C-alpha positions in Angstrom: 27.4 -169.8 -50.4 27.8 -173.4 -49.5 25.4 -176.3 -49.0 25.7 -179.3 -46.7 23.1 -182.1 -47.1 21.5 -183.8 -44.1 21.9 -181.5 -41.2 22.7 -179.0 -43.8 22.6 -175.3 -44.3 23.2 -172.6 -46.9 25.3 -169.7 -45.6 27.0 -166.5 -46.6 30.0 -165.3 -44.6 29.6 -162.2 -42.5 32.5 -160.8 -40.4 30.5 -158.4 -38.2 28.7 -159.8 -35.2 25.0 -158.8 -35.2 23.8 -156.3 -32.6 21.2 -158.8 -31.5 19.4 -161.9 -32.7 15.7 -162.0 -32.5 13.7 -165.2 -33.0 10.3 -164.5 -34.6 7.4 -166.9 -34.6 4.7 -166.2 -37.2 2.2 -167.7 -39.6 3.1 -169.7 -42.8 0.0 -167.9 -44.2 -0.5 -164.2 -44.7 -3.9 -164.1 -43.1 -7.0 -162.2 -44.4 -5.9 -158.7 -43.5 -3.1 -156.9 -45.4 -2.0 -155.4 -42.0 -0.6 -158.8 -41.0 1.8 -158.8 -44.0 2.6 -155.1 -43.4 3.6 -155.6 -39.7 5.8 -158.6 -40.7 7.5 -156.4 -43.2 8.0 -153.7 -40.6 9.5 -156.2 -38.1 12.0 -157.5 -40.7 12.8 -154.0 -41.8 13.5 -152.9 -38.3 15.7 -155.9 -37.5 17.8 -155.3 -40.7 18.1 -151.5 -40.3 19.3 -151.9 -36.7 22.1 -154.3 -37.3 20.1 -157.4 -36.1 19.8 -161.0 -37.1 16.5 -162.7 -37.7 16.1 -166.3 -36.5 13.0 -168.1 -37.8 11.5 -171.3 -39.1 13.1 -171.1 -42.5 10.0 -171.0 -44.8 9.4 -168.5 -47.6 5.6 -168.7 -47.4 3.2 -166.4 -45.6 4.4 -164.0 -42.9 7.5 -166.2 -42.4 8.7 -165.3 -45.9 7.8 -161.7 -45.6 9.7 -161.0 -42.4 12.7 -162.9 -43.8 12.7 -161.0 -47.1 12.3 -157.6 -45.4 15.2 -158.4 -43.0 17.5 -159.3 -46.0 16.3 -156.3 -48.0 17.3 -154.0 -45.1 20.8 -155.5 -44.8 20.2 -157.9 -42.0 21.1 -161.5 -41.6 18.6 -164.4 -41.5 19.0 -167.8 -39.9 16.3 -170.2 -41.0 15.8 -173.6 -39.4 13.5 -176.1 -41.1 12.9 -179.9 -40.8 13.4 -182.0 -43.8 9.7 -182.9 -43.9 8.7 -179.3 -44.2 11.3 -178.2 -46.9 8.7 -178.6 -49.7 5.5 -178.0 -47.6 6.7 -174.6 -46.3 9.0 -173.9 -49.3 12.4 -173.5 -47.6 13.8 -170.1 -48.1 17.1 -170.7 -49.9 17.9 -167.0 -49.8 18.6 -167.1 -46.0 22.1 -166.2 -44.8 22.0 -169.6 -43.1 19.5 -172.3 -43.8 19.7 -175.3 -41.4 17.9 -178.4 -42.5 17.2 -180.6 -39.5 15.5 -183.9 -38.8 12.8 -183.0 -36.2 10.7 -180.1 -34.9 12.4 -180.5 -31.5 15.8 -179.9 -33.1 14.4 -177.0 -35.1 13.1 -175.2 -31.9 16.2 -176.0 -29.9 18.5 -174.4 -32.6 16.2 -171.4 -33.0 16.3 -170.8 -29.2 20.0 -171.2 -28.9 20.6 -168.6 -31.7 18.2 -166.1 -30.2 18.6 -163.2 -27.6 14.9 -162.7 -27.5 11.6 -164.1 -28.9 8.7 -162.4 -30.6 5.4 -163.9 -31.7 3.5 -162.2 -34.5 0.0 -163.4 -35.6 -0.1 -167.0 -36.6 -1.8 -170.4 -36.2 -1.3 -173.4 -34.0 2.4 -173.7 -34.9 3.1 -170.1 -33.8 1.1 -170.7 -30.6 2.9 -173.9 -29.8 6.3 -172.2 -30.2 5.2 -169.2 -28.1 3.9 -171.3 -25.3 6.9 -173.6 -25.2 9.4 -170.7 -25.1 7.3 -169.0 -22.4 7.2 -172.3 -20.4 11.0 -172.6 -20.7 11.2 -169.1 -19.4 9.1 -169.7 -16.3 11.0 -172.9 -15.6 14.3 -171.1 -15.7 15.7 -172.9 -18.8 16.5 -169.5 -20.2 16.3 -165.9 -19.1 15.5 -164.3 -22.5 12.6 -161.9 -23.0 9.5 -163.2 -24.7 7.2 -160.9 -26.6 3.7 -161.1 -28.1 2.6 -158.6 -30.7 -1.1 -158.1 -30.3 -1.8 -156.5 -33.6 -5.3 -155.0 -33.8 -6.5 -157.2 -31.0 -5.5 -160.5 -32.6 -4.5 -162.0 -29.3 -7.2 -160.3 -27.1 -9.2 -163.5 -26.6 -6.0 -165.5 -25.8 -4.9 -162.9 -23.2 -8.4 -162.9 -21.7 -8.3 -166.7 -21.4 -4.8 -166.6 -19.8 -6.1 -164.1 -17.2 -9.0 -166.5 -16.6 -6.4 -169.1 -15.8 -4.9 -166.8 -13.3 -8.2 -166.0 -11.7 -9.0 -169.8 -11.6 -5.8 -170.5 -9.7 -4.0 -172.4 -12.5 -1.5 -169.6 -13.2 0.1 -166.8 -11.2 0.5 -163.1 -12.0 4.2 -163.5 -12.1 3.9 -165.9 -15.0 1.9 -163.3 -17.0 4.6 -160.7 -16.2 7.2 -162.8 -18.0 5.7 -161.9 -21.4 6.0 -158.5 -23.0 2.7 -157.7 -24.8 2.6 -154.7 -27.2 0.5 -153.4 -30.0 3.2 -151.3 -31.8 6.0 -153.3 -33.5 8.8 -150.8 -33.1 8.2 -150.1 -29.4 7.9 -153.8 -28.6 11.1 -154.6 -30.6 13.0 -151.9 -28.8 11.8 -153.2 -25.5 12.8 -156.8 -26.2 16.3 -155.9 -27.3 16.8 -153.6 -24.4 15.5 -156.2 -21.8 17.9 -158.7 -23.4 20.7 -156.3 -22.3 21.6 -155.3 -25.9 21.4 -152.1 -27.8 20.2 -151.9 -31.5 22.4 -150.0 -33.8 21.1 -146.7 -35.1 18.9 -147.1 -38.2 20.8 -146.7 -41.4 18.3 -144.1 -42.4 19.3 -142.1 -39.4 22.9 -142.1 -40.7 22.1 -140.7 -44.1 
């Protein structure tokens, strides 16, 4: 491993190109229900077991840390990107395959987007929502053509989706904008959909090969 200060990172050297890179947005808290933590673990486990790479905000707290740890435990790679100001607040995850320490949130989100083939939002707070809406906005403006997913675990995003449909009915949005996001309730099915829409194929699970 090696560390570079400033615009720094910690990295391990891997020779094999990942089957896909998935950017995951999620909470720096675990939430009240244990199901939130469990779904984060399932997402990370799926990424690792299917030869993927996780791209995320670089923290070790909350769902962020859980999805990163699960990816690493399943043999996957993890790219974390975190601003200097949040290294202590979000407890930067020094176990990442690569940990990029940057100056601003804008730089953080740009690097995350550049490293990703697809985007997935798990339950989270205003930071997760801001990242989700920004990458969705970029998609509708044509700044990228990567799939954007929203995991609606146990109806967590029901009210948000209802509000968005109200925006469509009120004439501030169009149906085609809603069609740009892939909404699912089952993590594995949504993960498979996002990777396939990105034009990539996940590797067979290591468990399938035993």
